[in-house]
C-alpha positions in Angstrom: -7.7 84.9 61.7 -5.6 83.6 58.7 -2.4 81.8 59.3 0.2 84.2 60.6 3.3 82.1 60.0 2.7 80.6 56.6 4.3 83.5 54.5 6.0 85.8 57.0 7.7 88.2 54.6 4.6 88.3 52.4 2.5 89.1 55.5 4.9 91.9 56.4 4.3 93.5 53.1 0.5 92.9 53.4 0.4 94.6 56.8 2.0 97.7 55.4 -0.1 97.7 52.3 -3.4 96.9 53.9 -3.0 99.4 56.7 -1.8 102.0 54.3 -4.9 101.6 52.1 -7.1 102.2 55.1 -5.7 105.6 55.8 -8.3 107.6 54.0 -9.7 111.2 54.4 -12.8 109.8 56.0 -10.9 109.1 59.2 -9.7 112.7 59.5 -13.2 113.9 58.8 -14.6 111.5 61.5 -12.1 112.6 64.0 -10.6 109.2 64.3 -7.0 108.3 65.3 -4.5 108.8 62.5 -0.8 108.5 62.0 1.9 105.8 61.4 3.5 103.3 63.8 6.8 101.9 62.7 7.7 98.5 64.2 10.6 96.2 63.3 12.8 93.6 64.9 12.6 90.0 65.8 11.2 87.4 63.4 10.3 85.3 66.5 8.1 88.1 67.8 6.8 89.1 64.4 3.7 86.9 64.4 2.5 88.5 67.7 3.1 92.1 66.5 1.5 91.3 63.1 -1.6 89.8 64.8 -1.9 92.8 67.1 -1.6 95.1 64.1 -4.3 93.3 62.2 -6.8 93.5 65.1 -5.8 97.1 65.9 -6.5 98.1 62.3 -10.0 96.9 62.6 -10.7 99.4 65.3 -8.4 102.2 64.1 -8.4 102.2 60.3 -6.8 105.6 60.2 -3.5 104.4 61.6 -0.9 102.8 59.3 1.2 100.2 61.1 4.4 98.9 59.4 5.9 95.6 60.7 9.4 94.7 59.6 11.5 91.6 60.3 15.1 92.7 60.5 15.9 90.4 63.4 16.4 91.5 66.9 19.9 92.9 66.4 19.0 94.4 63.0 15.9 96.0 64.5 17.9 97.5 67.4 20.3 99.1 64.8 17.3 101.1 63.5 15.7 101.6 66.9 18.8 103.1 68.5 19.2 105.7 65.9 15.5 106.7 65.9 14.4 105.1 62.7 11.6 103.1 64.3 9.1 103.5 67.1 9.0 100.0 68.4 11.5 97.1 68.3 10.4 93.6 68.9 13.1 91.5 70.5 13.6 87.8 71.4 16.3 88.9 73.9 16.9 91.8 76.1 18.7 94.9 74.9 22.5 94.9 75.2 24.6 97.5 77.0 26.2 98.4 73.6 22.8 99.0 72.2 21.8 101.1 75.2 24.9 103.2 74.7 24.0 103.8 71.0 20.5 104.9 72.0 21.8 107.2 74.7 24.2 108.8 72.3 21.2 109.7 70.1 19.2 110.9 73.0 16.8 108.0 72.8 15.1 106.7 75.9 13.0 103.5 75.7 10.5 101.5 77.7 11.0 97.7 77.9 7.8 95.5 77.9 7.7 91.7 78.1 4.8 90.4 75.9 5.0 86.6 75.8 7.0 83.4 76.7 8.8 81.4 74.0 10.7 78.1 74.1 13.5 77.6 71.5 12.7 74.3 69.9 15.4 71.8 68.8 14.2 70.0 65.7 15.2 67.2 63.3 13.6 65.8 60.2 10.5 63.6 60.7 12.3 60.6 59.0 15.0 60.7 61.7 14.2 57.6 63.8 17.2 57.5 66.1 17.3 60.9 67.9 14.8 60.8 70.7 16.4 63.1 73.2 19.5 65.3 73.6 21.5 66.7 76.5 22.7 70.3 76.8 26.2 68.9 76.6 25.5 67.2 73.3 24.0 70.4 71.9 27.1 72.2 73.0 29.3 69.6 71.4 27.4 70.1 68.1 27.1 73.9 68.1 30.3 75.2 69.9 32.8 77.2 67.9 35.3 75.0 66.0 33.1 71.9 66.6 34.4 68.8 65.0 31.0 67.1 64.8 30.3 66.2 61.1 28.3 63.1 61.5 25.5 61.9 63.9 27.9 59.2 65.2 30.2 62.0 66.3 27.5 62.9 68.9 26.6 59.4 70.0 28.5 56.3 68.9 25.2 54.3 68.4 23.8 56.9 66.0 24.4 56.3 62.3 27.5 57.5 60.4 25.4 60.0 58.4 26.2 63.7 57.9 24.5 66.1 60.2 23.3 69.2 58.4 22.7 72.2 60.6 20.1 75.0 60.3 19.7 78.0 62.6 18.9 81.7 62.8 21.2 84.4 61.4 23.5 86.4 63.5 21.1 89.4 63.7 18.6 87.1 65.4 17.9 87.3 69.2 17.2 83.6 69.1 20.8 83.1 67.8 22.1 85.2 70.7 20.0 83.5 73.3 20.7 79.9 72.1 24.4 80.4 72.0 24.4 81.9 75.5 22.3 79.1 76.9 24.1 76.3 75.1 27.7 77.6 74.6 27.9 79.9 77.5 28.6 83.1 75.5 26.4 85.1 73.1 27.3 84.6 69.5 29.8 81.9 70.2 28.9 79.3 67.5 30.2 77.2 64.8 29.8 79.0 61.5 29.2 76.2 59.1 25.4 76.0 59.2 22.6 77.2 57.0 21.5 80.5 58.5 18.4 82.6 57.8 16.6 85.5 59.5 13.4 84.0 58.1 12.2 81.1 60.3 10.0 79.7 57.5 13.2 79.1 55.5 14.5 77.1 58.4 11.3 75.2 58.7 11.4 74.2 55.1 15.1 73.4 55.2 14.7 71.0 58.2 11.5 69.5 56.8 13.2 68.8 53.4 16.5 67.4 54.7 16.6 63.9 56.3 20.0 64.7 58.0 18.9 68.1 59.3 19.0 69.5 62.8 18.2 73.1 63.8 16.5 75.4 66.2 13.7 78.0 66.0 11.1 79.7 68.1 8.2 77.6 69.5 5.5 79.1 67.4 7.1 78.0 64.2 7.4 74.5 65.5 3.8 74.5 66.8 2.6 75.7 63.4 4.5 72.9 61.6 4.3 69.9 63.9 3.2 67.7 61.0 6.5 68.2 59.1 9.0 68.6 62.0 10.1 66.4 64.8 11.0 68.1 68.1 13.8 66.8 70.3 13.2 66.7 74.1 16.0 68.1 76.2 17.3 66.0 79.0 17.0 67.6 82.5 17.6 66.4 86.0 13.9 65.3 86.1 14.0 63.6 82.7 13.5 64.6 79.1 11.3 67.7 78.6 9.7 68.9 75.3 8.7 72.5 74.7 4.9 73.0 75.2 2.6 75.7 76.5 2.8 74.1 80.0 6.6 73.5 80.2 7.5 76.9 78.8 5.1 78.6 81.2 6.3 76.8 84.3 9.9 77.0 83.4 10.6 73.2 83.3 11.7 73.4 79.7 15.2 74.5 80.5 17.4 76.2 79.6 15.7 77.3 76.4 12.5 79.0 77.7 12.6 82.8 77.7 10.4 85.9 77.7 10.2 88.0 74.5 9.7 91.8 74.4 8.8 95.0 72.6 10.8 98.2 73.2 9.2 101.6 72.7 10.9 104.9 72.4 9.6 107.4 75.0 9.4 110.1 72.3 7.2 107.8 70.1 5.1 106.8 73.1 3.9 110.4 73.4 2.3 110.3 69.9 -1.3 109.3 70.3 -1.3 106.6 67.6 1.7 104.9 69.2 0.4 105.3 72.8 -3.0 103.7 71.8 -1.3 100.9 69.8 1.0 99.9 72.6 -1.8 99.9 75.2 -3.8 97.8 72.8 -0.9 95.5 72.4 -0.5 94.9 76.1 -4.3 94.6 76.7 -4.8 92.0 73.9 -1.5 90.2 74.0 -2.7 87.2 76.1 -5.3 86.1 73.6 -3.4 87.0 70.4 -0.2 85.4 71.7 -2.1 82.1 72.1 -3.6 82.4 68.6 -0.1 82.5 67.0 1.3 79.7 69.1 3.2 81.4 71.9 2.6 81.3 75.6 0.9 84.2 77.3 2.4 85.8 80.4 0.5 85.7 83.7 -2.2 88.4 84.0 -0.3 90.2 86.7 2.8 90.6 84.4 0.7 92.3 81.8 -0.8 94.6 84.4 2.7 95.5 85.6 3.8 96.0 82.0 0.8 98.3 81.5 1.8 100.4 84.5 5.3 100.5 83.3 4.2 101.9 80.0 1.6 104.3 81.5 4.3 105.7 83.8 6.8 105.9 80.9 9.3 104.0 83.1 12.6 104.1 81.0 15.4 101.6 80.8 15.9 97.9 81.0 15.2 96.0 84.3 17.0 92.9 82.9 20.4 94.5 82.3 23.0 92.0 83.6 20.3 89.5 84.6 19.3 86.2 83.2 15.9 85.9 81.6 15.6 82.1 81.7 13.3 80.8 84.4 12.9 84.2 86.1 9.8 85.4 88.0 8.7 88.3 85.9 6.3 89.5 88.6 9.2 89.9 91.1 11.4 91.7 88.5 8.7 94.0 87.2 7.4 94.7 90.6 10.8 95.6 92.1 11.7 99.3 92.6 
């Protein structure tokens, strides 16, 4: 499979174009599956959905799958008014978004698809930042933060400017990071370079010696040669994001599950039904290919049952997603 992360926006266009070209009359004549699946949402989850769409197209060339990257919040704006079939999300759906969907008569099915670990990054030429604490991250990123220089964080660090990069406000990664670090979703200083495109953040941090930022793990894993990850201090010592530490929950508090949401109305269309089943059945291998951490096999089985039974609503409403046992949550009544 070609690199999923290298040109994200270009890939989104290519998925639409390539899948569209495959929808020819021969599929109708052959009695194959036909139709269109509209997916949008998280840029963090985008590589997974795009990888699934590419593989799915090989087996079902009569189905056109569009994969957008509006960000989690931007995607939910479309999803909750019925403009899309599937929304990829790097956080759980909010009560306000549920209310919007309910007002439009839209029910949805919530399905975890992978683990992610938000990665804190600096430029590779930074030779003084070796670890950070959650308290230091809070000092840097809290609203009205007065941190302007690295020495404002630790006295022994140089008196150089600190240039910040992070996801835009429509991003679920922004929501999750601000909740985990600042205690409240969307509570953040505003003077940072923001983008919904994680590749823009990668290039920004890689090209700025004074940079610091945060992105989803897959984008760090794809770009390890040009980025330096910052381990987070925990009670057991500094922990870096990795497949092992994200999976076992020791990378705290920035490990989290990521999701897709499917409208129940769309799920009853054959092309969407088959696509979502294919997504769940193949997520473990494709998640690994694009740099994320697969869920335990039992979680995928429970998610499959949840979709098969068309179980509506969010099981995470009002609950934390960091370090949770997904088997317990999905298996509860």
